[in-house]
mmCIF file of the N, C-alpha and C atoms, coordinates in Angstrom:
data_MODEL
# 
_entry.id   MODEL 
# 
loop_
_atom_site.group_PDB 
_atom_site.id 
_atom_site.type_symbol 
_atom_site.label_atom_id 
_atom_site.label_alt_id 
_atom_site.label_comp_id 
_atom_site.label_asym_id 
_atom_site.label_entity_id 
_atom_site.label_seq_id 
_atom_site.pdbx_PDB_ins_code 
_atom_site.Cartn_x 
_atom_site.Cartn_y 
_atom_site.Cartn_z 
_atom_site.occupancy 
_atom_site.B_iso_or_equiv 
_atom_site.pdbx_formal_charge 
_atom_site.auth_seq_id 
_atom_site.auth_comp_id 
_atom_site.auth_asym_id 
_atom_site.auth_atom_id 
_atom_site.pdbx_PDB_model_num 
ATOM 1   N N  . MET A 1 1  ? -8.524  -4.111  38.489 1.00 0.00 ? 1  MET A N  1 
ATOM 2   C CA . MET A 1 1  ? -9.345  -4.121  37.304 1.00 0.00 ? 1  MET A CA 1 
ATOM 3   C C  . MET A 1 1  ? -8.896  -2.967  36.408 1.00 0.00 ? 1  MET A C  1 
ATOM 4   N N  . ALA A 1 2  ? -8.860  -3.216  35.098 1.00 0.00 ? 2  ALA A N  1 
ATOM 5   C CA . ALA A 1 2  ? -8.416  -2.190  34.150 1.00 0.00 ? 2  ALA A CA 1 
ATOM 6   C C  . ALA A 1 2  ? -9.331  -2.166  32.937 1.00 0.00 ? 2  ALA A C  1 
ATOM 7   N N  . ASP A 1 3  ? -9.767  -0.970  32.566 1.00 0.00 ? 3  ASP A N  1 
ATOM 8   C CA . ASP A 1 3  ? -10.491 -0.789  31.315 1.00 0.00 ? 3  ASP A CA 1 
ATOM 9   C C  . ASP A 1 3  ? -9.473  -0.712  30.190 1.00 0.00 ? 3  ASP A C  1 
ATOM 10  N N  . VAL A 1 4  ? -9.730  -1.422  29.111 1.00 0.00 ? 4  VAL A N  1 
ATOM 11  C CA . VAL A 1 4  ? -8.869  -1.353  27.930 1.00 0.00 ? 4  VAL A CA 1 
ATOM 12  C C  . VAL A 1 4  ? -9.556  -0.427  26.943 1.00 0.00 ? 4  VAL A C  1 
ATOM 13  N N  . LEU A 1 5  ? -8.888  0.673   26.599 1.00 0.00 ? 5  LEU A N  1 
ATOM 14  C CA . LEU A 1 5  ? -9.481  1.718   25.775 1.00 0.00 ? 5  LEU A CA 1 
ATOM 15  C C  . LEU A 1 5  ? -8.990  1.667   24.334 1.00 0.00 ? 5  LEU A C  1 
ATOM 16  N N  . ALA A 1 6  ? -9.833  2.144   23.446 1.00 0.00 ? 6  ALA A N  1 
ATOM 17  C CA . ALA A 1 6  ? -9.444  2.274   22.035 1.00 0.00 ? 6  ALA A CA 1 
ATOM 18  C C  . ALA A 1 6  ? -8.420  3.396   21.919 1.00 0.00 ? 6  ALA A C  1 
ATOM 19  N N  . PRO A 1 7  ? -7.286  3.147   21.287 1.00 0.00 ? 7  PRO A N  1 
ATOM 20  C CA . PRO A 1 7  ? -6.262  4.185   21.162 1.00 0.00 ? 7  PRO A CA 1 
ATOM 21  C C  . PRO A 1 7  ? -6.645  5.292   20.185 1.00 0.00 ? 7  PRO A C  1 
ATOM 22  N N  . MET A 1 8  ? -7.565  4.994   19.260 1.00 0.00 ? 8  MET A N  1 
ATOM 23  C CA . MET A 1 8  ? -8.019  5.980   18.280 1.00 0.00 ? 8  MET A CA 1 
ATOM 24  C C  . MET A 1 8  ? -9.353  5.510   17.720 1.00 0.00 ? 8  MET A C  1 
ATOM 25  N N  . SER A 1 9  ? -10.016 6.361   16.986 1.00 0.00 ? 9  SER A N  1 
ATOM 26  C CA . SER A 1 9  ? -11.268 5.972   16.333 1.00 0.00 ? 9  SER A CA 1 
ATOM 27  C C  . SER A 1 9  ? -10.958 5.003   15.199 1.00 0.00 ? 9  SER A C  1 
ATOM 28  N N  . GLY A 1 10 ? -11.836 4.018   15.021 1.00 0.00 ? 10 GLY A N  1 
ATOM 29  C CA . GLY A 1 10 ? -11.654 3.042   13.957 1.00 0.00 ? 10 GLY A CA 1 
ATOM 30  C C  . GLY A 1 10 ? -12.672 1.936   14.083 1.00 0.00 ? 10 GLY A C  1 
ATOM 31  N N  . ASN A 1 11 ? -12.407 0.820   13.429 1.00 0.00 ? 11 ASN A N  1 
ATOM 32  C CA . ASN A 1 11 ? -13.287 -0.340  13.475 1.00 0.00 ? 11 ASN A CA 1 
ATOM 33  C C  . ASN A 1 11 ? -12.577 -1.502  14.155 1.00 0.00 ? 11 ASN A C  1 
ATOM 34  N N  . ILE A 1 12 ? -13.355 -2.330  14.831 1.00 0.00 ? 12 ILE A N  1 
ATOM 35  C CA . ILE A 1 12 ? -12.802 -3.545  15.434 1.00 0.00 ? 12 ILE A CA 1 
ATOM 36  C C  . ILE A 1 12 ? -12.636 -4.560  14.310 1.00 0.00 ? 12 ILE A C  1 
ATOM 37  N N  . TRP A 1 13 ? -11.399 -4.872  13.972 1.00 0.00 ? 13 TRP A N  1 
ATOM 38  C CA . TRP A 1 13 ? -11.117 -5.777  12.860 1.00 0.00 ? 13 TRP A CA 1 
ATOM 39  C C  . TRP A 1 13 ? -11.079 -7.225  13.334 1.00 0.00 ? 13 TRP A C  1 
ATOM 40  N N  . LYS A 1 14 ? -10.387 -7.486  14.454 1.00 0.00 ? 14 LYS A N  1 
ATOM 41  C CA . LYS A 1 14 ? -10.262 -8.860  14.941 1.00 0.00 ? 14 LYS A CA 1 
ATOM 42  C C  . LYS A 1 14 ? -10.170 -8.856  16.458 1.00 0.00 ? 14 LYS A C  1 
ATOM 43  N N  . ILE A 1 15 ? -10.922 -9.756  17.091 1.00 0.00 ? 15 ILE A N  1 
ATOM 44  C CA . ILE A 1 15 ? -10.844 -9.946  18.540 1.00 0.00 ? 15 ILE A CA 1 
ATOM 45  C C  . ILE A 1 15 ? -10.075 -11.237 18.778 1.00 0.00 ? 15 ILE A C  1 
ATOM 46  N N  . ILE A 1 16 ? -8.969  -11.126 19.484 1.00 0.00 ? 16 ILE A N  1 
ATOM 47  C CA . ILE A 1 16 ? -8.060  -12.260 19.673 1.00 0.00 ? 16 ILE A CA 1 
ATOM 48  C C  . ILE A 1 16 ? -8.423  -13.071 20.914 1.00 0.00 ? 16 ILE A C  1 
ATOM 49  N N  . VAL A 1 17 ? -8.998  -12.426 21.920 1.00 0.00 ? 17 VAL A N  1 
ATOM 50  C CA . VAL A 1 17 ? -9.307  -13.088 23.189 1.00 0.00 ? 17 VAL A CA 1 
ATOM 51  C C  . VAL A 1 17 ? -10.815 -13.256 23.355 1.00 0.00 ? 17 VAL A C  1 
ATOM 52  N N  . LYS A 1 18 ? -11.191 -14.056 24.350 1.00 0.00 ? 18 LYS A N  1 
ATOM 53  C CA . LYS A 1 18 ? -12.598 -14.203 24.703 1.00 0.00 ? 18 LYS A CA 1 
ATOM 54  C C  . LYS A 1 18 ? -12.738 -14.062 26.211 1.00 0.00 ? 18 LYS A C  1 
ATOM 55  N N  . GLU A 1 19 ? -13.947 -13.863 26.675 1.00 0.00 ? 19 GLU A N  1 
ATOM 56  C CA . GLU A 1 19 ? -14.171 -13.716 28.108 1.00 0.00 ? 19 GLU A CA 1 
ATOM 57  C C  . GLU A 1 19 ? -13.643 -14.954 28.840 1.00 0.00 ? 19 GLU A C  1 
ATOM 58  N N  . GLY A 1 20 ? -12.943 -14.714 29.953 1.00 0.00 ? 20 GLY A N  1 
ATOM 59  C CA . GLY A 1 20 ? -12.375 -15.798 30.748 1.00 0.00 ? 20 GLY A CA 1 
ATOM 60  C C  . GLY A 1 20 ? -10.926 -16.117 30.423 1.00 0.00 ? 20 GLY A C  1 
ATOM 61  N N  . ASP A 1 21 ? -10.403 -15.602 29.310 1.00 0.00 ? 21 ASP A N  1 
ATOM 62  C CA . ASP A 1 21 ? -9.006  -15.852 28.943 1.00 0.00 ? 21 ASP A CA 1 
ATOM 63  C C  . ASP A 1 21 ? -8.054  -15.155 29.917 1.00 0.00 ? 21 ASP A C  1 
ATOM 64  N N  . LEU A 1 22 ? -6.958  -15.835 30.248 1.00 0.00 ? 22 LEU A N  1 
ATOM 65  C CA . LEU A 1 22 ? -5.884  -15.221 31.033 1.00 0.00 ? 22 LEU A CA 1 
ATOM 66  C C  . LEU A 1 22 ? -4.972  -14.475 30.078 1.00 0.00 ? 22 LEU A C  1 
ATOM 67  N N  . VAL A 1 23 ? -4.603  -13.249 30.451 1.00 0.00 ? 23 VAL A N  1 
ATOM 68  C CA . VAL A 1 23 ? -3.718  -12.450 29.611 1.00 0.00 ? 23 VAL A CA 1 
ATOM 69  C C  . VAL A 1 23 ? -2.568  -11.902 30.450 1.00 0.00 ? 23 VAL A C  1 
ATOM 70  N N  . SER A 1 24 ? -1.469  -11.611 29.785 1.00 0.00 ? 24 SER A N  1 
ATOM 71  C CA . SER A 1 24 ? -0.310  -10.993 30.426 1.00 0.00 ? 24 SER A CA 1 
ATOM 72  C C  . SER A 1 24 ? -0.148  -9.585  29.878 1.00 0.00 ? 24 SER A C  1 
ATOM 73  N N  . GLU A 1 25 ? 0.460   -8.727  30.669 1.00 0.00 ? 25 GLU A N  1 
ATOM 74  C CA . GLU A 1 25 ? 0.711   -7.356  30.230 1.00 0.00 ? 25 GLU A CA 1 
ATOM 75  C C  . GLU A 1 25 ? 1.420   -7.374  28.884 1.00 0.00 ? 25 GLU A C  1 
ATOM 76  N N  . GLY A 1 26 ? 0.905   -6.611  27.933 1.00 0.00 ? 26 GLY A N  1 
ATOM 77  C CA . GLY A 1 26 ? 1.506   -6.529  26.606 1.00 0.00 ? 26 GLY A CA 1 
ATOM 78  C C  . GLY A 1 26 ? 0.924   -7.478  25.578 1.00 0.00 ? 26 GLY A C  1 
ATOM 79  N N  . ASP A 1 27 ? 0.123   -8.466  26.009 1.00 0.00 ? 27 ASP A N  1 
ATOM 80  C CA . ASP A 1 27 ? -0.505  -9.384  25.050 1.00 0.00 ? 27 ASP A CA 1 
ATOM 81  C C  . ASP A 1 27 ? -1.460  -8.613  24.144 1.00 0.00 ? 27 ASP A C  1 
ATOM 82  N N  . GLU A 1 28 ? -1.500  -8.990  22.854 1.00 0.00 ? 28 GLU A N  1 
ATOM 83  C CA . GLU A 1 28 ? -2.472  -8.389  21.943 1.00 0.00 ? 28 GLU A CA 1 
ATOM 84  C C  . GLU A 1 28 ? -3.852  -8.950  22.249 1.00 0.00 ? 28 GLU A C  1 
ATOM 85  N N  . LEU A 1 29 ? -4.830  -8.060  22.379 1.00 0.00 ? 29 LEU A N  1 
ATOM 86  C CA . LEU A 1 29 ? -6.197  -8.456  22.709 1.00 0.00 ? 29 LEU A CA 1 
ATOM 87  C C  . LEU A 1 29 ? -7.134  -8.266  21.524 1.00 0.00 ? 29 LEU A C  1 
ATOM 88  N N  . ILE A 1 30 ? -6.978  -7.137  20.868 1.00 0.00 ? 30 ILE A N  1 
ATOM 89  C CA . ILE A 1 30 ? -7.851  -6.745  19.766 1.00 0.00 ? 30 ILE A CA 1 
ATOM 90  C C  . ILE A 1 30 ? -6.981  -6.062  18.710 1.00 0.00 ? 30 ILE A C  1 
ATOM 91  N N  . ILE A 1 31 ? -7.381  -6.218  17.447 1.00 0.00 ? 31 ILE A N  1 
ATOM 92  C CA . ILE A 1 31 ? -6.741  -5.459  16.381 1.00 0.00 ? 31 ILE A CA 1 
ATOM 93  C C  . ILE A 1 31 ? -7.808  -4.555  15.775 1.00 0.00 ? 31 ILE A C  1 
ATOM 94  N N  . MET A 1 32 ? -7.504  -3.259  15.786 1.00 0.00 ? 32 MET A N  1 
ATOM 95  C CA . MET A 1 32 ? -8.396  -2.275  15.190 1.00 0.00 ? 32 MET A CA 1 
ATOM 96  C C  . MET A 1 32 ? -7.879  -1.904  13.807 1.00 0.00 ? 32 MET A C  1 
ATOM 97  N N  . GLU A 1 33 ? -8.778  -1.373  12.981 1.00 0.00 ? 33 GLU A N  1 
ATOM 98  C CA . GLU A 1 33 ? -8.400  -0.874  11.663 1.00 0.00 ? 33 GLU A CA 1 
ATOM 99  C C  . GLU A 1 33 ? -8.802  0.589   11.617 1.00 0.00 ? 33 GLU A C  1 
ATOM 100 N N  . ALA A 1 34 ? -7.839  1.412   11.265 1.00 0.00 ? 34 ALA A N  1 
ATOM 101 C CA . ALA A 1 34 ? -8.107  2.840   11.120 1.00 0.00 ? 34 ALA A CA 1 
ATOM 102 C C  . ALA A 1 34 ? -7.179  3.398   10.045 1.00 0.00 ? 34 ALA A C  1 
ATOM 103 N N  . MET A 1 35 ? -7.707  4.151   9.133  1.00 0.00 ? 35 MET A N  1 
ATOM 104 C CA . MET A 1 35 ? -6.927  4.760   8.057  1.00 0.00 ? 35 MET A CA 1 
ATOM 105 C C  . MET A 1 35 ? -6.086  3.714   7.317  1.00 0.00 ? 35 MET A C  1 
ATOM 106 N N  . LYS A 1 36 ? -6.696  2.553   7.084  1.00 0.00 ? 36 LYS A N  1 
ATOM 107 C CA . LYS A 1 36 ? -6.065  1.441   6.359  1.00 0.00 ? 36 LYS A CA 1 
ATOM 108 C C  . LYS A 1 36 ? -4.833  0.886   7.068  1.00 0.00 ? 36 LYS A C  1 
ATOM 109 N N  . MET A 1 37 ? -4.746  1.115   8.384  1.00 0.00 ? 37 MET A N  1 
ATOM 110 C CA . MET A 1 37 ? -3.657  0.556   9.193  1.00 0.00 ? 37 MET A CA 1 
ATOM 111 C C  . MET A 1 37 ? -4.254  -0.359  10.241 1.00 0.00 ? 37 MET A C  1 
ATOM 112 N N  . GLU A 1 38 ? -3.495  -1.375  10.632 1.00 0.00 ? 38 GLU A N  1 
ATOM 113 C CA . GLU A 1 38 ? -3.877  -2.246  11.741 1.00 0.00 ? 38 GLU A CA 1 
ATOM 114 C C  . GLU A 1 38 ? -3.240  -1.713  13.014 1.00 0.00 ? 38 GLU A C  1 
ATOM 115 N N  . ILE A 1 39 ? -4.053  -1.521  14.044 1.00 0.00 ? 39 ILE A N  1 
ATOM 116 C CA . ILE A 1 39 ? -3.565  -0.998  15.314 1.00 0.00 ? 39 ILE A CA 1 
ATOM 117 C C  . ILE A 1 39 ? -3.818  -2.045  16.388 1.00 0.00 ? 39 ILE A C  1 
ATOM 118 N N  . PRO A 1 40 ? -2.761  -2.642  16.959 1.00 0.00 ? 40 PRO A N  1 
ATOM 119 C CA . PRO A 1 40 ? -2.965  -3.626  18.026 1.00 0.00 ? 40 PRO A CA 1 
ATOM 120 C C  . PRO A 1 40 ? -3.337  -2.923  19.332 1.00 0.00 ? 40 PRO A C  1 
ATOM 121 N N  . VAL A 1 41 ? -4.264  -3.531  20.061 1.00 0.00 ? 41 VAL A N  1 
ATOM 122 C CA . VAL A 1 41 ? -4.651  -3.058  21.390 1.00 0.00 ? 41 VAL A CA 1 
ATOM 123 C C  . VAL A 1 41 ? -4.154  -4.115  22.364 1.00 0.00 ? 41 VAL A C  1 
ATOM 124 N N  . THR A 1 42 ? -3.309  -3.717  23.317 1.00 0.00 ? 42 THR A N  1 
ATOM 125 C CA . THR A 1 42 ? -2.655  -4.673  24.203 1.00 0.00 ? 42 THR A CA 1 
ATOM 126 C C  . THR A 1 42 ? -3.164  -4.579  25.637 1.00 0.00 ? 42 THR A C  1 
ATOM 127 N N  . ALA A 1 43 ? -2.900  -5.639  26.390 1.00 0.00 ? 43 ALA A N  1 
ATOM 128 C CA . ALA A 1 43 ? -3.308  -5.688  27.798 1.00 0.00 ? 43 ALA A CA 1 
ATOM 129 C C  . ALA A 1 43 ? -2.441  -4.744  28.627 1.00 0.00 ? 43 ALA A C  1 
ATOM 130 N N  . PRO A 1 44 ? -3.077  -3.912  29.462 1.00 0.00 ? 44 PRO A N  1 
ATOM 131 C CA . PRO A 1 44 ? -2.312  -2.986  30.296 1.00 0.00 ? 44 PRO A CA 1 
ATOM 132 C C  . PRO A 1 44 ? -1.720  -3.649  31.537 1.00 0.00 ? 44 PRO A C  1 
ATOM 133 N N  . CYS A 1 45 ? -2.197  -4.872  31.840 1.00 0.00 ? 45 CYS A N  1 
ATOM 134 C CA . CYS A 1 45 ? -1.746  -5.579  33.040 1.00 0.00 ? 45 CYS A CA 1 
ATOM 135 C C  . CYS A 1 45 ? -2.053  -7.065  32.889 1.00 0.00 ? 45 CYS A C  1 
ATOM 136 N N  . ASP A 1 46 ? -1.510  -7.876  33.797 1.00 0.00 ? 46 ASP A N  1 
ATOM 137 C CA . ASP A 1 46 ? -1.852  -9.297  33.853 1.00 0.00 ? 46 ASP A CA 1 
ATOM 138 C C  . ASP A 1 46 ? -3.265  -9.427  34.412 1.00 0.00 ? 46 ASP A C  1 
ATOM 139 N N  . GLY A 1 47 ? -3.998  -10.450 33.972 1.00 0.00 ? 47 GLY A N  1 
ATOM 140 C CA . GLY A 1 47 ? -5.327  -10.669 34.530 1.00 0.00 ? 47 GLY A CA 1 
ATOM 141 C C  . GLY A 1 47 ? -6.169  -11.578 33.667 1.00 0.00 ? 47 GLY A C  1 
ATOM 142 N N  . THR A 1 48 ? -7.465  -11.509 33.892 1.00 0.00 ? 48 THR A N  1 
ATOM 143 C CA . THR A 1 48 ? -8.451  -12.307 33.173 1.00 0.00 ? 48 THR A CA 1 
ATOM 144 C C  . THR A 1 48 ? -9.399  -11.366 32.450 1.00 0.00 ? 48 THR A C  1 
ATOM 145 N N  . VAL A 1 49 ? -9.742  -11.713 31.212 1.00 0.00 ? 49 VAL A N  1 
ATOM 146 C CA . VAL A 1 49 ? -10.700 -10.901 30.462 1.00 0.00 ? 49 VAL A CA 1 
ATOM 147 C C  . VAL A 1 49 ? -12.071 -11.091 31.120 1.00 0.00 ? 49 VAL A C  1 
ATOM 148 N N  . LYS A 1 50 ? -12.569 -10.031 31.754 1.00 0.00 ? 50 LYS A N  1 
ATOM 149 C CA . LYS A 1 50 ? -13.842 -10.108 32.467 1.00 0.00 ? 50 LYS A CA 1 
ATOM 150 C C  . LYS A 1 50 ? -15.014 -9.937  31.517 1.00 0.00 ? 50 LYS A C  1 
ATOM 151 N N  . SER A 1 51 ? -14.945 -8.929  30.641 1.00 0.00 ? 51 SER A N  1 
ATOM 152 C CA . SER A 1 51 ? -16.044 -8.744  29.694 1.00 0.00 ? 51 SER A CA 1 
ATOM 153 C C  . SER A 1 51 ? -15.559 -8.031  28.433 1.00 0.00 ? 51 SER A C  1 
ATOM 154 N N  . LEU A 1 52 ? -16.076 -8.509  27.314 1.00 0.00 ? 52 LEU A N  1 
ATOM 155 C CA . LEU A 1 52 ? -15.831 -7.888  26.006 1.00 0.00 ? 52 LEU A CA 1 
ATOM 156 C C  . LEU A 1 52 ? -17.026 -6.994  25.721 1.00 0.00 ? 52 LEU A C  1 
ATOM 157 N N  . LEU A 1 53 ? -16.768 -5.755  25.369 1.00 0.00 ? 53 LEU A N  1 
ATOM 158 C CA . LEU A 1 53 ? -17.851 -4.802  25.143 1.00 0.00 ? 53 LEU A CA 1 
ATOM 159 C C  . LEU A 1 53 ? -18.059 -4.479  23.667 1.00 0.00 ? 53 LEU A C  1 
ATOM 160 N N  . VAL A 1 54 ? -17.295 -5.125  22.787 1.00 0.00 ? 54 VAL A N  1 
ATOM 161 C CA . VAL A 1 54 ? -17.397 -4.889  21.342 1.00 0.00 ? 54 VAL A CA 1 
ATOM 162 C C  . VAL A 1 54 ? -17.424 -6.219  20.601 1.00 0.00 ? 54 VAL A C  1 
ATOM 163 N N  . LYS A 1 55 ? -17.828 -6.151  19.317 1.00 0.00 ? 55 LYS A N  1 
ATOM 164 C CA . LYS A 1 55 ? -17.801 -7.311  18.423 1.00 0.00 ? 55 LYS A CA 1 
ATOM 165 C C  . LYS A 1 55 ? -16.978 -6.944  17.199 1.00 0.00 ? 55 LYS A C  1 
ATOM 166 N N  . GLU A 1 56 ? -16.504 -7.950  16.486 1.00 0.00 ? 56 GLU A N  1 
ATOM 167 C CA . GLU A 1 56 ? -15.777 -7.686  15.244 1.00 0.00 ? 56 GLU A CA 1 
ATOM 168 C C  . GLU A 1 56 ? -16.685 -6.913  14.293 1.00 0.00 ? 56 GLU A C  1 
ATOM 169 N N  . GLY A 1 57 ? -16.130 -5.871  13.677 1.00 0.00 ? 57 GLY A N  1 
ATOM 170 C CA . GLY A 1 57 ? -16.876 -5.041  12.748 1.00 0.00 ? 57 GLY A CA 1 
ATOM 171 C C  . GLY A 1 57 ? -17.472 -3.793  13.382 1.00 0.00 ? 57 GLY A C  1 
ATOM 172 N N  . ASP A 1 58 ? -17.514 -3.747  14.717 1.00 0.00 ? 58 ASP A N  1 
ATOM 173 C CA . ASP A 1 58 ? -18.066 -2.571  15.397 1.00 0.00 ? 58 ASP A CA 1 
ATOM 174 C C  . ASP A 1 58 ? -17.179 -1.352  15.182 1.00 0.00 ? 58 ASP A C  1 
ATOM 175 N N  . PRO A 1 59 ? -17.796 -0.174  15.013 1.00 0.00 ? 59 PRO A N  1 
ATOM 176 C CA . PRO A 1 59 ? -17.011 1.062   15.034 1.00 0.00 ? 59 PRO A CA 1 
ATOM 177 C C  . PRO A 1 59 ? -16.700 1.417   16.487 1.00 0.00 ? 59 PRO A C  1 
ATOM 178 N N  . SER A 1 60 ? -15.608 2.135   16.699 1.00 0.00 ? 60 SER A N  1 
ATOM 179 C CA . SER A 1 60 ? -15.223 2.517   18.056 1.00 0.00 ? 60 SER A CA 1 
ATOM 180 C C  . SER A 1 60 ? -14.604 3.907   18.032 1.00 0.00 ? 60 SER A C  1 
ATOM 181 N N  . GLU A 1 61 ? -14.972 4.711   18.989 1.00 0.00 ? 61 GLU A N  1 
ATOM 182 C CA . GLU A 1 61 ? -14.409 6.048   19.127 1.00 0.00 ? 61 GLU A CA 1 
ATOM 183 C C  . GLU A 1 61 ? -13.145 5.994   19.984 1.00 0.00 ? 61 GLU A C  1 
ATOM 184 N N  . ALA A 1 62 ? -12.273 6.946   19.815 1.00 0.00 ? 62 ALA A N  1 
ATOM 185 C CA . ALA A 1 62 ? -11.054 7.035   20.645 1.00 0.00 ? 62 ALA A CA 1 
ATOM 186 C C  . ALA A 1 62 ? -11.445 7.084   22.114 1.00 0.00 ? 62 ALA A C  1 
ATOM 187 N N  . ASP A 1 63 ? -10.721 6.354   22.935 1.00 0.00 ? 63 ASP A N  1 
ATOM 188 C CA . ASP A 1 63 ? -10.883 6.305   24.397 1.00 0.00 ? 63 ASP A CA 1 
ATOM 189 C C  . ASP A 1 63 ? -12.166 5.613   24.850 1.00 0.00 ? 63 ASP A C  1 
ATOM 190 N N  . SER A 1 64 ? -12.883 4.925   23.959 1.00 0.00 ? 64 SER A N  1 
ATOM 191 C CA . SER A 1 64 ? -14.041 4.149   24.417 1.00 0.00 ? 64 SER A CA 1 
ATOM 192 C C  . SER A 1 64 ? -13.525 2.829   24.994 1.00 0.00 ? 64 SER A C  1 
ATOM 193 N N  . VAL A 1 65 ? -14.261 2.278   25.950 1.00 0.00 ? 65 VAL A N  1 
ATOM 194 C CA . VAL A 1 65 ? -13.863 1.026   26.607 1.00 0.00 ? 65 VAL A CA 1 
ATOM 195 C C  . VAL A 1 65 ? -14.194 -0.148  25.676 1.00 0.00 ? 65 VAL A C  1 
ATOM 196 N N  . LEU A 1 66 ? -13.181 -0.965  25.376 1.00 0.00 ? 66 LEU A N  1 
ATOM 197 C CA . LEU A 1 66 ? -13.354 -2.117  24.500 1.00 0.00 ? 66 LEU A CA 1 
ATOM 198 C C  . LEU A 1 66 ? -13.591 -3.393  25.299 1.00 0.00 ? 66 LEU A C  1 
ATOM 199 N N  . LEU A 1 67 ? -12.845 -3.544  26.402 1.00 0.00 ? 67 LEU A N  1 
ATOM 200 C CA . LEU A 1 67 ? -12.995 -4.707  27.266 1.00 0.00 ? 67 LEU A CA 1 
ATOM 201 C C  . LEU A 1 67 ? -12.444 -4.381  28.638 1.00 0.00 ? 67 LEU A C  1 
ATOM 202 N N  . ILE A 1 68 ? -12.711 -5.286  29.568 1.00 0.00 ? 68 ILE A N  1 
ATOM 203 C CA . ILE A 1 68 ? -12.257 -5.105  30.941 1.00 0.00 ? 68 ILE A CA 1 
ATOM 204 C C  . ILE A 1 68 ? -11.411 -6.299  31.342 1.00 0.00 ? 68 ILE A C  1 
ATOM 205 N N  . VAL A 1 69 ? -10.221 -6.004  31.897 1.00 0.00 ? 69 VAL A N  1 
ATOM 206 C CA . VAL A 1 69 ? -9.327  -7.035  32.414 1.00 0.00 ? 69 VAL A CA 1 
ATOM 207 C C  . VAL A 1 69 ? -9.352  -6.929  33.931 1.00 0.00 ? 69 VAL A C  1 
ATOM 208 N N  . GLU A 1 70 ? -9.558  -8.060  34.588 1.00 0.00 ? 70 GLU A N  1 
ATOM 209 C CA . GLU A 1 70 ? -9.629  -8.082  36.044 1.00 0.00 ? 70 GLU A CA 1 
ATOM 210 C C  . GLU A 1 70 ? -8.485  -8.883  36.611 1.00 0.00 ? 70 GLU A C  1 
# 
């Protein structure tokens, strides 16, 4: 199981996956917006998205857990 963390403070711009989706290491899961840049958040390992802890438009602090891959 792996927690997927926000790489920096910003807003959740787009969620690409949903709970139950199979993902591979390196797949884009979420796109954050910070300082007018898009920052992709990728899967740290192969697995299944167990739970999404954010919604589109939510603010997020650096190193906060965005979702869990199992």
